[in-house]
N, C-alpha and C positions, 0 to 999 in steps of 0.2 A: 504493500501500500503507500502511497506518495507521502514524504514526510509531512505535510500539510494537514495530513489526516491521520487520525490513530481509532482503532475499532476495538470493541470489546464483545466477543460472541460467548452467548449463554442461552442457546436455543437448542431445542432438538431437530435435527434435520428432518425427521418423518414427522408430519401431523395429519391429523385426521379431524374431520368435522366442517366447520366455517373456517376456510385458509382466506384471509384479508391479508394484503401488503401495504402498508401505510409508511411513508416518509413524512416525519415531524420537523418541522425548522421552529427554533426557538433561539430568542436572544440570551446573551451569558449571565444576565441579571435573574434574581429571584422572582421579578414582574412577569418576565416572559418564560422561564422555566418552570416555574412551579404551575401555572395553568397547563402548560405542556405535558408535565408530569400527570396532574389529575385526570387530565382527558385519557392518556394512554393508559393510567391504571384503571380506568372504566372501561375502556374499550377490550383491553387484556381480560377482564373480569368476565366480560360479555362474550367475548370470543377469545378464549383460552388459547386458540391453536394458531391464531393470527401472527405475522411477521409485523413489528414495529421498529423502524430505525429512526435515531435522532440526530438530527446535524444541529451544532452549534459551534461556538467558537472557543478558543482553547481557554479563554477567560472565565469559562462556565465550567471548569473541569472540575474546582472543588463542590459546587454544587450537584453536578451530576453525580460525584464519588458518594455524597450523603443521603441520594435517593437509594429507596429499596431496589435489590438486585432483582433481576428477570424481568424489568419491564420492556427495556428495550432488549432486541438482539446485537445491533451493533450502535456504537457512537460514534460519530463522525466528528471531529474538531478541526474546524477552518480558522485560516489566519484572521488576527483583528483588522477591519478595515470599515471606513466610512466616510463620510464628507465632510472634513475639515474645511474651515476657510481660510482664506488667504494665500499665497503664493509660495508653496515649499514644496518639497518631495513628497513630504505627509499628503498634503493636497492632492497632487498626481497620482498617489498610490492607487486611488480605487480605478482609476482609469486601465490602469496594467492588470488588476487583480478580478476585476468583474469579468472580462472575456473568460479569463481563465477557470473562474466557478463556473461560467455557464457551460464550458467543456466538461467540467468535474460533475456536474450533475446531469448532463446527456449520459456520461457513461455510468453514473450510479444508477439510473434510471434503467438502463440496459440491463444491468446486473440483476438488479431486484424486482423488475418490471410492477411498480406500485399499482394498486388500483385507486389509491387516493393520496394527495399529499395537503397537509394541514399546515398552517404557517402561524404563528404567535408572535410575530413582529420583529422588529428589528433588521439592519441590512442584511443580518445572516440570512434571512428568510429570501430576499429578493430574486437571487439568481436562479434558484432552485424552483421557486415557484413560478417564474415567469417562463423557464424551461418546461415545467410542466404544463403550462397553459397551451404553450405553443406545440406540444407534442400531442395533445388531446387527453391529456390525464386530469380526471375531475380535482378540483382545486377547492379549498375551504379555509379561509382565514378566519381569526379569531383576534378581536381589538378589544384589549382589556380597556382603554382608557376613554375619558370623554372625547378628549381631543387625539386622533390618530398621530403616531410620526410618520416622518416622511415616508419611508418603505412602505408601509402599511396604505398610504393616500396614493402611492405610486401603483399596487398592486390591485385594491380595491375593484377598479373598474375592469379588471381583466380576469378575476376569478369567478367561478360559479356562484357562489355563496359566501356573505361575509356574516359572521356572527358578532353580536355586541355585546359588551358588558351592562353598559348606561343604556337607556332610553334615548332617542334622538342625538346618536354619536354625531360629531360634528365632521362628517366627510365632505372633502372639496369637490368630488365630482360624482355624477349619476353611477351608481351600481345595481348590477343585475337583481340580486335577492338579499336582502336582509332580515334576520333573525334576533330578535333581543333573549338572550340567554342567561344573562348576568356572568360571574365570572366562577370558572370550574375551581373548585377548592379540593385539596388533597385528602384521601380518605381518612388519614388520622385526624383532619379536623373537623369533617363532618361526623365521624364515630363517636369523637370526644363531646360534639356538640350534643348528639342524641342522648349521651350518658351523664351530660353534666346536671349538676344541680343549681337552682335558680339562688342568686346570691353570691358575696363575696365568702370564701372559706376563711377569711381572717378576720380577726377582731379588730385588727388595726385598719383605717384608711389605707389601700394600697394602691398605690400608682404605679401602672405600666408603662415604660418610655420606650418606644420603639424607634430606632434608627434605620431600619428596613434592613437587609441582608447585607449591604455593603457599608453599614453604618452612614451617621450622619454629622461632621462635626459643627455645622451651623446649629443644628437642634440639640447636640449635645451640650454646647456652651450655653445656649439660650436657657435652657433648663437647669442646669446646674447653678448658673447665675442666680434663678430665681429662688430656689431652695435654700440658697445663700441669705435671701432677703425674709425668709422666715424667722420667726421669734424660735427660742428654745423648746418653748411649749408647744410650738405648733410642729414643729418637727420631731416632737417626741409623739406627736399623734400619728404618723404616717410610716408606711414601709414603701419604700422605692425599689422596683425591680426595673432594670435597666439592661437593654442589648444596644451596646454602644459601639460596636464594631472593632474589629482586631486593632485597626491603629489609635483608637481613643479609650479602650478598656482601661489601661494603666492610670491615666491621667484623672478620668472620672472616678475610678474607686479611690483615689488619693484624696479626690475632693469630698467623696462623702466620706470618708475617715475623718478628716478635717473638721466637718461639719456636724459630726456626731449622730450621723443618721442611720437606721435600721434599712440596710440595702442589701442587694442582690446585683453584681453587675457580670455581664456575661458579653462576651464579643458576639456571640450567634448562639441561639438557642433553636436546636432541632426540631423540638416538640413545644410549638407555641401553644399549643390548646392546652397544656397543663399551666401555662401562666395566664392564658384568658382566664380559666376558672378560678384564679386566684386575685383579679382586677377588679377595682371599683369604679377607675377611671384610667383611660387611657391618652398618653400624650404621644403624638406621633405625626409622621408625614401621610401624607394622601395617595400614596400608590393604590391602585386599584385592588391589589391582593391584599392590601392591609384592609381597606375601608369592608370588603365583602367577608374577610376573616371576622372583624368586629361585628358584624352584621350578624353572622352566624350565632355569635353569642350573646348578642345584644348588647353590647358593651359600650355606653356614651364615650366621646373623646372630644379631646381638646387638639386642634389639628393646625399644624405649621407647615404648609404646602412647600415641597422643594421648590425653590424660584428658579433654577434653570431647566435644561432639558426642552425648551420650549414655552415652560410653564403650565404644562399639561395638568399637573396635579391641582391645581387650583380650581380648574373647571371639575374635577373629580370631587373636591370637597365642596363646590356649590351645589352640584347636584344632589349630594347627601344632606347638606344644611337645609336646603329647601324643604325636607322633609322632617326638621327638628331634630336630627339625630346626632349632631355634633355642631359645634362652635369652630369656626377658624379665622385666622388672621395670618396675613402675609408676613413673610420674614423682611420686617424692616426694625428701625429705631424703636417703635411702639411695641414690639411683640412680647419683650419681658415685662412691660407694665400691663397688657392686655393678659398673660398668661400668669402672673400673681393675683391680679385682680380676680379672675374665675377661678383659680385653683383656692384660692382663700374661701371664696363663697361656697364651694363644694365642700371643701373641707368642714365648713360651719354648719352646713345644711346638706348633707349626703342625700336628704329625701327627693332635692331639686334634679337629682340624675334618673330619678324613676322615669320621666315623661321622656327623656331623651333617650332611655334604655328600650323603651317599648317602641319608640320612632325607629330606632334602629335595628330592632328586630324585625321589623316589618319591611325592611331593605334586603333581608336575606333572600338569596335565590339559592335554595339546597339542592334543587335538580339540576342545576345548569350542566353538569356532567353528561346526566342523561339526555337531556335535550342536545346537547352538542353531538352526542354518540348518535341519535336518531337522524340529526343531518346529515351525518357522516355515511352512516347506512344507507340511506335515500339516495345520495350522490352515488354511491357505489352502483346501487340496483341501476338507477336511471342511464349509467353511460356503459 
């Protein structure tokens, strides 16, 4: 196999029953890979003899390694590329890389002969999904965010079906078929939600701080600064659980030690459902995966959307806030004042969170995986 790719084989060569062959494309972050994992887990459960191959980039290798074994027959890791601005070698790199990846996709399809290609966003998906379209292979993409990324915007008019997480996702061009399904959640989240008890398992007011799968320096700084402004009496009433990312774990831990807070700090936590069941309030970004996981557990949130990457998280937050399930504020000079105000209010009167929790729970889409699999099955049959 070429040096640009690597493969993990863990699949019997002889199968019986419904044998479908799928190629799944996903970007290297949790926002893309987790929905791809969820869909593939569900498809594998319903059609256990199918072949599912995953294509992502090398940056996603750590997250793929943390997934349960047996979901994918092979995992192909592509080089990193995108569309950086300015005049530089990095800006020219995609123009050399994309044609090569189109050829790689063609030969991958000749080898696997897929019945369906499914894309979960980022530039990783673009060459393969377009090649599938040109070859007449059925195509389905799932968009996680209210504002689609560039690669998805370019692909949407050409694929057979687009599935969206949010109603009225803002696509820039007309597309053939659209279905609102919600965001496919991992089985461990769904199963834990079904078995969870209502209310926090902790007597203290427990605040869960989530920076996403890569961590978030901006959010970590804002939150720790706000906790420092609390009085000693207020700090004594709370427990903080913080997923800070591998680069910030050390200094965030030291900061909480200095503040004499009851805390748990993790670089990354693989079983977030365990933390969700302990939380009274969540402080987080507005990634689609995060919001729909909170909806599954009915957890109210104070949200500071990630200000970069096109600002798409702001629109995710707006969509949820319109239903009263969360409060949000942009990351600017007033964010600390806003967060301190609401945190103190909810600590003093936790009953105020009940209506937000009920509104959040109504936004849950527990059957997103099943709906996406149904769409995938229909596409395979049609073609």
